[in-house]
VOMARTOR-505940 format. One record per residue (C-alpha): y, x, z; chain; residue number from 1; residue in three letters. Coordinates in Angstrom, 2 decimals. Example, Ala and Ser with C-alpha at 12.3 -4.5 7.8 and 13.67 -1.06 7.14 Angstrom:
BEGIN
+---------+---------+---------+--------+-----+---------+
!      py !      px !      pz ! cadena ! num ! residuo !
+---------+---------+---------+--------+-----+---------+
!   -4.50 !   12.30 !    7.80 !      A !   1 !     ALA !
!   -1.06 !   13.67 !    7.14 !      A !   2 !     SER !
+---------+---------+---------+--------+-----+---------+
REM end
This chain:
BEGIN
+---------+---------+---------+--------+-----+---------+
!      py !      px !      pz ! cadena ! num ! residuo !
+---------+---------+---------+--------+-----+---------+
!   18.01 !  -72.22 !   91.77 !      A !   1 !     MET !
!   16.37 !  -70.86 !   88.55 !      A !   2 !     LYS !
!   18.58 !  -70.09 !   85.58 !      A !   3 !     THR !
!   18.00 !  -69.75 !   81.88 !      A !   4 !     ILE !
!   20.07 !  -67.43 !   79.63 !      A !   5 !     LEU !
!   21.67 !  -69.13 !   76.70 !      A !   6 !     LEU !
!   23.50 !  -66.55 !   74.52 !      A !   7 !     GLY !
!   25.81 !  -64.86 !   77.03 !      A !   8 !     MET !
!   25.85 !  -67.84 !   79.43 !      A !   9 !     LEU !
!   23.42 !  -68.27 !   82.27 !      A !  10 !     ALA !
!   22.93 !  -71.98 !   83.17 !      A !  11 !     LEU !
!   20.85 !  -73.64 !   85.85 !      A !  12 !     PRO !
!   17.50 !  -74.66 !   84.56 !      A !  13 !     LEU !
!   18.01 !  -78.16 !   86.05 !      A !  14 !     THR !
!   21.19 !  -78.66 !   83.90 !      A !  15 !     LEU !
!   19.31 !  -77.57 !   80.68 !      A !  16 !     VAL !
!   16.50 !  -80.04 !   81.49 !      A !  17 !     ALA !
!   19.07 !  -82.75 !   82.17 !      A !  18 !     ALA !
!   20.66 !  -82.13 !   78.82 !      A !  19 !     ASP !
!   17.34 !  -82.38 !   77.11 !      A !  20 !     THR !
!   16.58 !  -85.75 !   78.77 !      A !  21 !     VAL !
!   20.04 !  -86.93 !   77.87 !      A !  22 !     LYS !
!   19.61 !  -86.06 !   74.15 !      A !  23 !     ALA !
!   16.21 !  -87.74 !   74.06 !      A !  24 !     ALA !
!   17.70 !  -90.85 !   75.62 !      A !  25 !     ALA !
!   20.08 !  -91.26 !   72.76 !      A !  26 !     LYS !
!   17.22 !  -91.73 !   70.20 !      A !  27 !     LEU !
!   16.55 !  -95.18 !   69.02 !      A !  28 !     GLU !
!   13.56 !  -96.98 !   67.42 !      A !  29 !     LYS !
!   13.40 !  -99.16 !   64.28 !      A !  30 !     ALA !
!   10.22 ! -100.97 !   63.17 !      A !  31 !     THR !
!    9.68 ! -102.35 !   59.68 !      A !  32 !     PHE !
!    6.81 ! -103.88 !   57.81 !      A !  33 !     ALA !
!    6.66 ! -103.55 !   53.97 !      A !  34 !     GLY !
!    3.09 ! -103.96 !   52.84 !      A !  35 !     GLY !
!    0.96 ! -100.81 !   52.75 !      A !  36 !     CYS !
!    2.31 !  -98.43 !   55.36 !      A !  37 !     PHE !
!    1.32 !  -95.45 !   53.28 !      A !  38 !     TRP !
!    4.24 !  -96.42 !   50.93 !      A !  39 !     CYS !
!    6.74 !  -96.99 !   53.65 !      A !  40 !     MET !
!    6.65 !  -93.60 !   55.34 !      A !  41 !     GLU !
!    8.05 !  -91.33 !   52.68 !      A !  42 !     HIS !
!   11.38 !  -93.23 !   52.11 !      A !  43 !     PRO !
!   12.28 !  -92.79 !   55.87 !      A !  44 !     PHE !
!   10.79 !  -89.35 !   56.19 !      A !  45 !     ASP !
!   13.29 !  -88.08 !   53.66 !      A !  46 !     ALA !
!   16.39 !  -89.22 !   55.59 !      A !  47 !     LEU !
!   18.45 !  -86.93 !   57.68 !      A !  48 !     PRO !
!   18.71 !  -88.13 !   61.20 !      A !  49 !     GLY !
!   15.17 !  -89.58 !   61.24 !      A !  50 !     VAL !
!   13.07 !  -87.81 !   63.86 !      A !  51 !     VAL !
!    9.70 !  -89.31 !   63.17 !      A !  52 !     SER !
!    7.90 !  -92.00 !   61.25 !      A !  53 !     VAL !
!    4.59 !  -93.46 !   62.49 !      A !  54 !     THR !
!    2.24 !  -95.80 !   60.58 !      A !  55 !     ALA !
!    0.80 !  -98.52 !   62.73 !      A !  56 !     GLY !
!    0.25 ! -102.15 !   63.48 !      A !  57 !     TYR !
!    2.45 ! -104.73 !   65.11 !      A !  58 !     THR !
!    3.27 ! -108.42 !   65.32 !      A !  59 !     GLY !
!   -0.14 ! -109.68 !   66.30 !      A !  60 !     GLY !
!   -2.34 ! -110.52 !   69.28 !      A !  61 !     GLN !
!   -5.20 ! -108.06 !   69.06 !      A !  62 !     LYS !
!   -4.95 ! -105.12 !   71.52 !      A !  63 !     LYS !
!   -5.57 ! -101.65 !   70.06 !      A !  64 !     ASP !
!   -6.57 ! -102.94 !   66.66 !      A !  65 !     PRO !
!   -8.37 ! -100.78 !   64.05 !      A !  66 !     THR !
!   -7.51 ! -100.45 !   60.36 !      A !  67 !     TYR !
!  -10.56 ! -102.37 !   59.40 !      A !  68 !     ASN !
!   -9.71 ! -105.28 !   61.70 !      A !  69 !     GLU !
!   -6.09 ! -105.48 !   60.51 !      A !  70 !     VAL !
!   -6.91 ! -105.14 !   56.82 !      A !  71 !     SER !
!   -9.51 ! -107.83 !   57.18 !      A !  72 !     ALA !
!   -6.85 ! -110.30 !   58.49 !      A !  73 !     GLY !
!   -7.17 ! -112.41 !   61.58 !      A !  74 !     GLY !
!   -5.43 ! -110.11 !   64.15 !      A !  75 !     THR !
!   -1.90 ! -111.33 !   63.43 !      A !  76 !     GLY !
!   -0.71 ! -107.71 !   62.90 !      A !  77 !     HIS !
!    1.13 ! -106.35 !   59.97 !      A !  78 !     ALA !
!    0.87 ! -102.84 !   58.71 !      A !  79 !     GLU !
!    4.16 ! -101.29 !   59.77 !      A !  80 !     ALA !
!    6.14 !  -98.18 !   60.33 !      A !  81 !     VAL !
!    7.93 !  -97.28 !   63.48 !      A !  82 !     GLN !
!   10.92 !  -94.85 !   63.08 !      A !  83 !     ILE !
!   12.55 !  -92.80 !   65.74 !      A !  84 !     VAL !
!   16.02 !  -91.90 !   64.71 !      A !  85 !     PHE !
!   19.30 !  -90.22 !   66.03 !      A !  86 !     ASP !
!   22.04 !  -92.89 !   65.70 !      A !  87 !     PRO !
!   24.65 !  -90.16 !   65.75 !      A !  88 !     SER !
!   23.27 !  -88.84 !   62.46 !      A !  89 !     LYS !
!   22.04 !  -92.00 !   60.78 !      A !  90 !     ILE !
!   22.85 !  -95.69 !   61.37 !      A !  91 !     THR !
!   20.42 !  -98.57 !   61.68 !      A !  92 !     TYR !
!   22.39 ! -100.13 !   58.82 !      A !  93 !     GLY !
!   21.32 !  -97.24 !   56.56 !      A !  94 !     LYS !
!   17.74 !  -97.75 !   57.59 !      A !  95 !     LEU !
!   18.00 ! -101.44 !   56.70 !      A !  96 !     LEU !
!   19.41 ! -100.52 !   53.28 !      A !  97 !     ASP !
!   16.49 !  -98.24 !   52.53 !      A !  98 !     VAL !
!   14.07 ! -100.83 !   53.86 !      A !  99 !     PHE !
!   15.29 ! -103.49 !   51.55 !      A ! 100 !     TRP !
!   15.06 ! -101.30 !   48.45 !      A ! 101 !     ARG !
!   11.45 ! -100.40 !   49.17 !      A ! 102 !     ASN !
!   10.07 ! -103.93 !   49.51 !      A ! 103 !     ILE !
!    9.83 ! -107.20 !   47.47 !      A ! 104 !     ASP !
!   11.79 ! -109.56 !   49.76 !      A ! 105 !     PRO !
!   11.02 ! -112.65 !   47.62 !      A ! 106 !     THR !
!    7.34 ! -113.19 !   48.69 !      A ! 107 !     VAL !
!    5.63 ! -114.22 !   51.92 !      A ! 108 !     LYS !
!    2.32 ! -112.89 !   53.28 !      A ! 109 !     ASP !
!    2.06 ! -110.29 !   50.51 !      A ! 110 !     ARG !
!    3.57 ! -107.12 !   49.00 !      A ! 111 !     GLN !
!    2.75 ! -106.18 !   45.48 !      A ! 112 !     PHE !
!   -1.04 ! -106.19 !   45.02 !      A ! 113 !     CYS !
!   -1.79 ! -106.56 !   48.66 !      A ! 114 !     ASP !
!   -2.21 ! -110.11 !   49.76 !      A ! 115 !     ILE !
!   -2.38 ! -111.56 !   53.21 !      A ! 116 !     GLY !
!   -0.32 ! -111.93 !   56.36 !      A ! 117 !     ASN !
!   -1.19 ! -108.35 !   57.26 !      A ! 118 !     GLN !
!    0.86 ! -107.18 !   54.44 !      A ! 119 !     TYR !
!    4.01 ! -109.30 !   55.10 !      A ! 120 !     ARG !
!    7.47 ! -107.82 !   55.04 !      A ! 121 !     ALA !
!    9.40 ! -108.10 !   58.24 !      A ! 122 !     ALA !
!   12.10 ! -106.51 !   60.35 !      A ! 123 !     ILE !
!   11.00 ! -106.14 !   63.94 !      A ! 124 !     PHE !
!   14.24 ! -105.83 !   65.98 !      A ! 125 !     TYR !
!   14.31 ! -103.92 !   69.33 !      A ! 126 !     HIS !
!   17.77 ! -105.02 !   70.52 !      A ! 127 !     THR !
!   20.17 ! -107.85 !   70.03 !      A ! 128 !     GLU !
!   22.49 ! -105.39 !   68.15 !      A ! 129 !     GLU !
!   19.59 ! -104.73 !   65.71 !      A ! 130 !     GLN !
!   18.93 ! -108.40 !   65.36 !      A ! 131 !     ARG !
!   22.57 ! -109.11 !   64.43 !      A ! 132 !     ARG !
!   22.63 ! -106.20 !   61.98 !      A ! 133 !     ALA !
!   19.41 ! -107.31 !   60.34 !      A ! 134 !     ALA !
!   20.65 ! -110.89 !   60.00 !      A ! 135 !     SER !
!   23.99 ! -109.76 !   58.56 !      A ! 136 !     GLN !
!   22.12 ! -107.43 !   56.18 !      A ! 137 !     SER !
!   19.90 ! -110.29 !   54.96 !      A ! 138 !     LYS !
!   22.97 ! -112.55 !   54.53 !      A ! 139 !     GLU !
!   24.79 ! -109.89 !   52.53 !      A ! 140 !     ALA !
!   21.70 ! -109.33 !   50.32 !      A ! 141 !     LEU !
!   21.52 ! -113.00 !   49.47 !      A ! 142 !     GLU !
!   25.11 ! -112.96 !   48.39 !      A ! 143 !     LYS !
!   24.90 ! -109.80 !   46.24 !      A ! 144 !     THR !
!   21.29 ! -109.86 !   44.97 !      A ! 145 !     LYS !
!   20.73 ! -109.67 !   41.20 !      A ! 146 !     THR !
!   17.37 ! -111.53 !   41.30 !      A ! 147 !     PHE !
!   17.10 ! -115.38 !   41.41 !      A ! 148 !     LYS !
!   14.35 ! -115.76 !   44.13 !      A ! 149 !     GLU !
!   15.44 ! -116.33 !   47.70 !      A ! 150 !     PRO !
!   14.98 ! -113.62 !   50.36 !      A ! 151 !     VAL !
!   12.14 ! -114.71 !   52.69 !      A ! 152 !     VAL !
!   11.60 ! -111.53 !   54.70 !      A ! 153 !     THR !
!   11.26 ! -112.39 !   58.41 !      A ! 154 !     GLY !
!   13.40 ! -110.99 !   61.25 !      A ! 155 !     ILE !
!   11.43 ! -111.15 !   64.49 !      A ! 156 !     VAL !
!   11.39 ! -109.51 !   67.97 !      A ! 157 !     PRO !
!    9.51 ! -106.24 !   68.23 !      A ! 158 !     ALA !
!    6.36 ! -106.25 !   70.30 !      A ! 159 !     GLY !
!    3.70 ! -103.69 !   71.12 !      A ! 160 !     GLU !
!    3.26 ! -101.18 !   68.37 !      A ! 161 !     PHE !
!   -0.11 !  -99.50 !   67.94 !      A ! 162 !     TYR !
!   -0.17 !  -96.16 !   65.94 !      A ! 163 !     PRO !
!   -2.71 !  -96.23 !   63.11 !      A ! 164 !     ALA !
!   -5.64 !  -93.75 !   63.00 !      A ! 165 !     GLU !
!   -4.61 !  -90.21 !   62.37 !      A ! 166 !     GLU !
!   -5.88 !  -90.08 !   58.76 !      A ! 167 !     TYR !
!   -3.30 !  -92.78 !   57.83 !      A ! 168 !     HIS !
!   -0.44 !  -90.81 !   59.21 !      A ! 169 !     GLN !
!    1.60 !  -89.30 !   56.30 !      A ! 170 !     HIS !
!   -1.10 !  -90.11 !   53.93 !      A ! 171 !     TYR !
!    1.19 !  -89.46 !   51.01 !      A ! 172 !     TYR !
!    1.21 !  -85.77 !   52.06 !      A ! 173 !     LYS !
!   -2.49 !  -85.43 !   52.95 !      A ! 174 !     LYS !
!   -3.88 !  -87.22 !   49.87 !      A ! 175 !     ASN !
!   -1.09 !  -87.15 !   47.23 !      A ! 176 !     PRO !
!   -3.42 !  -87.84 !   44.26 !      A ! 177 !     ILE !
!   -5.07 !  -90.95 !   45.80 !      A ! 178 !     ARG !
!   -1.74 !  -92.01 !   47.15 !      A ! 179 !     TYR !
!    0.01 !  -92.00 !   43.77 !      A ! 180 !     HIS !
!   -3.04 !  -93.59 !   42.07 !      A ! 181 !     TYR !
!   -2.90 !  -96.47 !   44.59 !      A ! 182 !     TYR !
!    0.84 !  -96.83 !   44.41 !      A ! 183 !     ARG !
!    0.93 !  -96.94 !   40.62 !      A ! 184 !     ASN !
!   -2.15 !  -99.28 !   40.43 !      A ! 185 !     GLY !
!   -0.55 ! -101.69 !   42.79 !      A ! 186 !     CYS !
!    2.48 ! -102.09 !   40.60 !      A ! 187 !     GLY !
!    4.84 ! -101.21 !   43.46 !      A ! 188 !     ARG !
!    7.34 !  -99.02 !   41.56 !      A ! 189 !     ASP !
!    7.32 ! -101.46 !   38.55 !      A ! 190 !     ARG !
!    8.25 ! -104.38 !   40.71 !      A ! 191 !     ARG !
!   10.81 ! -102.43 !   42.72 !      A ! 192 !     LEU !
!   12.46 ! -101.42 !   39.47 !      A ! 193 !     LYS !
!   12.62 ! -105.06 !   38.35 !      A ! 194 !     GLU !
!   14.25 ! -106.06 !   41.62 !      A ! 195 !     LEU !
!   16.60 ! -103.14 !   42.48 !      A ! 196 !     TRP !
!   17.06 ! -101.27 !   39.16 !      A ! 197 !     GLY !
!   18.37 !  -97.77 !   39.72 !      A ! 198 !     SER !
!   18.53 !  -98.29 !   43.50 !      A ! 199 !     ALA !
!   14.77 !  -98.96 !   43.69 !      A ! 200 !     ALA !
!   13.15 !  -96.95 !   46.47 !      A ! 201 !     GLY !
!   16.55 !  -95.46 !   47.39 !      A ! 202 !     ASP !
!   16.40 !  -93.02 !   50.23 !      A ! 203 !     ALA !
!   19.65 !  -91.21 !   49.69 !      A ! 204 !     LYS !
+---------+---------+---------+--------+-----+---------+
REM end
């Protein structure tokens, strides 16, 4: 049996591989739609315990959709982000808190300047536990919110997630000037401030 030297301890390679698989198996997924996916990556990227954030499309019928198809409407898909996270370092509840404070939960089929079902806000749950947590989070928000409008964000089962084209991934890093121009022009931060005050966009 092959061994690998870890510090002063020689362990069977098969045990090291098994530990790696076990660690990977503990990771979980969370999927959220909050309008333009460019603006939804950064809040989650900044969180300790988040392994990856991928921009993509979900919630519709079209297989392997393109950006042009989704943005034109008609595919049923929403722009979304899929987050892989380590639940031993960050809870799903924390991800929900960050999600709420980065969207406008009072509107249907739009977010800020982007209008259409493809820009709807939604929580796509992967497990029954996530569904319960999302529902409880929404109910708690209704009780504690400072704005008058009802919370209309959907909570729906997760389906197939299609990663967006590479140039969309972490767009805020690749094209910071264009990203901030779009974000400011869309009135996103202004509306978030109206809704959430000092907690707007919170990723802490």
